C-alpha positions in Angstrom: -0.1 -0.1 0.1 1.1 3.4 -0.5 1.5 5.9 2.6 -1.4 7.6 1.9 -3.7 4.6 1.8 -2.2 3.2 4.6 -2.9 6.4 6.6 -6.6 6.3 5.2 -7.0 2.7 6.4 -5.6 3.6 9.5 -8.7 6.4 9.8 -11.2 3.9 8.8 -9.9 1.7 11.4 -10.2 4.6 13.9 -13.7 5.2 12.6 -14.6 1.8 13.2 -13.2 1.9 16.6 -15.2 5.0 17.3 -18.5 3.4 15.9 -18.5 0.3 18.0 -17.7 2.2 20.9 -20.8 4.8 20.2 -23.3 2.3 19.4 -25.8 3.4 21.4 -25.6 7.2 20.2 -26.7 6.1 16.7 -28.7 3.0 17.6 -32.0 4.3 15.8 -30.1 5.8 12.7 -30.5 3.0 10.4 -28.9 5.0 7.3 -25.6 5.7 9.7 -25.8 1.9 10.5 -25.6 0.7 7.1 -23.1 3.0 6.0 -21.1 2.0 9.3 -21.5 -1.9 8.1 -20.2 -1.1 4.6 -17.1 0.9 6.0 -16.6 -2.5 8.3 -16.5 -4.5 5.6 -14.4 -2.4 3.0 -12.0 -2.5 5.9 -11.8 -6.4 6.1 -11.6 -6.5 1.8 -8.5 -4.2 2.3 -6.6 -6.1 5.0 -7.0 -9.3 2.9 -6.0 -7.7 -0.4 -3.3 -5.8 1.0 -1.9 -9.5 2.5 -2.0 -11.0 -0.8 0.1 -8.0 -2.2 2.8 -8.3 0.0 3.5 -11.6 -0.7 6.8 -12.1 -2.3 6.4 -14.4 -5.4 9.5 -12.9 -7.4 12.5 -12.4 -5.3 15.7 -14.4 -6.4 17.1 -15.5 -2.7 19.7 -18.3 -2.8 17.2 -20.3 -1.0 14.6 -20.2 -3.5 17.3 -20.7 -6.3 18.4 -24.0 -4.6 15.2 -25.3 -3.8 14.0 -24.6 -7.3 16.8 -26.3 -8.8 16.8 -29.2 -6.5 13.0 -29.6 -7.4 13.9 -29.4 -11.3 16.4 -31.7 -11.1 15.3 -34.6 -9.7 12.0 -34.0 -11.7 14.1 -34.5 -15.0 15.9 -37.5 -13.7 12.9 -39.6 -12.6 10.3 -38.4 -14.4 12.4 -39.7 -17.6 13.6 -42.6 -16.2 9.8 -43.8 -15.7 9.2 -42.5 -19.0 11.6 -44.9 -20.6 10.0 -47.8 -18.6 6.6 -47.2 -20.0 8.0 -46.8 -23.6 6.8 -49.5 -25.6 4.1 -50.7 -23.1 1.1 -49.3 -24.7 0.8 -46.5 -22.6 0.3 -42.7 -22.9 2.6 -42.5 -19.6 6.0 -42.2 -21.7 5.0 -39.3 -23.8 3.5 -37.2 -20.6 6.6 -37.9 -18.6 9.4 -36.9 -21.1 10.6 -33.9 -20.1 13.7 -31.5 -20.3 15.4 -29.1 -17.6 15.3 -25.9 -20.2 11.5 -26.3 -20.6 10.7 -26.2 -16.9 13.6 -23.3 -16.2 11.5 -21.1 -18.6 8.1 -21.1 -16.2 7.7 -18.9 -13.4 8.5 -20.4 -10.0 4.6 -21.2 -9.1 4.3 -22.8 -12.6 7.2 -25.1 -12.2 6.0 -26.5 -9.0 2.8 -27.4 -10.3 4.2 -28.9 -13.5 6.5 -30.9 -11.3 4.0 -31.9 -8.8 1.9 -33.1 -11.7 4.7 -35.5 -13.2 5.7 -36.5 -9.7 1.9 -37.3 -9.3 1.7 -39.5 -12.6 5.0 -41.5 -11.4 3.5 -41.9 -8.0 0.0 -43.0 -9.3 1.6 -45.8 -11.3 4.2 -46.9 -8.6 2.6 -50.3 -8.8 3.2 -51.0 -12.4 6.7 -49.1 -12.2 10.0 -51.5 -11.9 11.9 -50.1 -8.7 14.9 -51.0 -10.9 13.8 -47.7 -12.5 12.4 -45.5 -10.0 12.8 -46.8 -6.2 10.3 -46.0 -3.3 13.1 -43.9 -1.5 13.6 -41.9 -4.7 9.8 -41.0 -5.1 10.1 -39.9 -1.7 13.3 -37.8 -2.3 11.2 -36.4 -4.8 8.4 -35.3 -3.2 10.4 -33.9 -0.4 11.9 -31.6 -3.0 8.6 -30.5 -4.3 7.3 -30.1 -0.6 10.0 -28.0 0.2 10.6 -25.7 -2.7 6.4 -24.9 -1.9 7.0 -24.1 1.6 10.2 -22.3 1.6 10.5 -20.7 -2.0 7.3 -19.7 -3.4 3.3 -19.7 -2.3 1.8 -21.8 -4.9 -1.2 -20.7 -5.0 0.1 -16.9 -6.1 1.8 -15.9 -9.1 3.1 -12.7 -10.1 0.1 -11.7 -11.8 -1.9 -12.2 -8.7 0.1 -9.7 -6.9 -0.5 -7.1 -9.4 -4.2 -8.0 -9.5 -4.3 -7.4 -6.0 -3.0 -3.7 -6.5 -5.5 -3.1 -8.8 -8.1 -4.4 -6.4 -6.8 -2.4 -3.5 -7.0 0.8 -5.6 -10.8 -0.3 -6.2 -11.5 -0.8 -2.8 -10.1 2.2 -1.4 -12.2 4.0 -4.0 -15.0 2.6 -2.2 -13.6 3.2 1.0 -13.6 6.7 0.1 -17.1 7.2 -1.1 -18.2 5.6 2.0 -16.6 7.7 4.6 -17.9 10.6 2.5 -21.5 9.4 2.8 -20.8 8.8 6.6 -19.8 12.7 6.7 -23.0 13.7 5.3 -25.1 11.2 7.8 -22.8 12.8 10.7 -23.9 16.2 10.1 -27.0 15.8 12.1 -25.0 15.1 15.2 -23.5 18.3 15.2 -26.6 19.5 16.5 -27.8 16.6 18.3 -24.7 15.1 19.7 -21.8 17.4 19.9 -19.8 14.7 21.8 -20.6 12.3 19.1 -19.7 15.0 16.5 -16.4 15.8 17.8 -14.9 12.8 18.7 -15.8 11.7 14.8 -14.2 15.0 13.8 -11.0 14.0 15.4 -11.1 10.5 14.2 -11.3 11.9 10.3 -8.4 14.2 10.8 -5.8 10.9 11.5 -5.3 10.6 7.7 -4.3 14.2 7.5 -1.6 13.8 10.2 0.9 11.9 8.2 3.3 10.3 10.8 2.6 12.6 13.7 1.9 10.9 17.0 -0.8 11.5 19.4 1.3 13.4 21.5 2.0 15.9 19.0 -1.4 16.6 18.4 -2.7 20.3 19.0 -4.3 21.0 22.1 -7.8 21.4 20.3 -7.6 17.8 18.7 -6.7 16.0 22.2 
């Protein structure tokens, strides 16, 4: 998130807390209750999307590089060995399992994991037919461990670069909705400038948080404390 978005979200969460504490003060104001509910939903949505946006699917750390290399190497070794066994046995498995290192290396991290896992499962699902002279149970386990290790330490298997980029766009849309929601709440709160000065004063203070940047409560002018 940008600094502006972070500040706006912080302000929205302050409003959420205020409305939670002051529920009794607007208990009969159904339009405001509806808007507050929308506010809470937008905050939850933004938190979820921001979490997706922050997931790193691209960093080329040595951990990721090593984990990916091992997964690819074992996949090429064992998938092709199994392919040789099934060759000439009237089975489509030989063609499906034949692969090469350069093909997998061209894939993104997530795509490579999915592809390697697919070939592993083809072999594992047919291990009863596969002669252990070609791929042993220990080698199958080693292969599976490499895929699991890559999945756990290197990449999030459920996300791609496109996913995080889409999250950024979705975040912008949610903040637009949040801004519109708060603008509507501003209008509904005008009546409390007459009916409940205490509530209205607390609301105005909460609304100013997004304009304070990195200033802390102790830095606020006296009239805003």
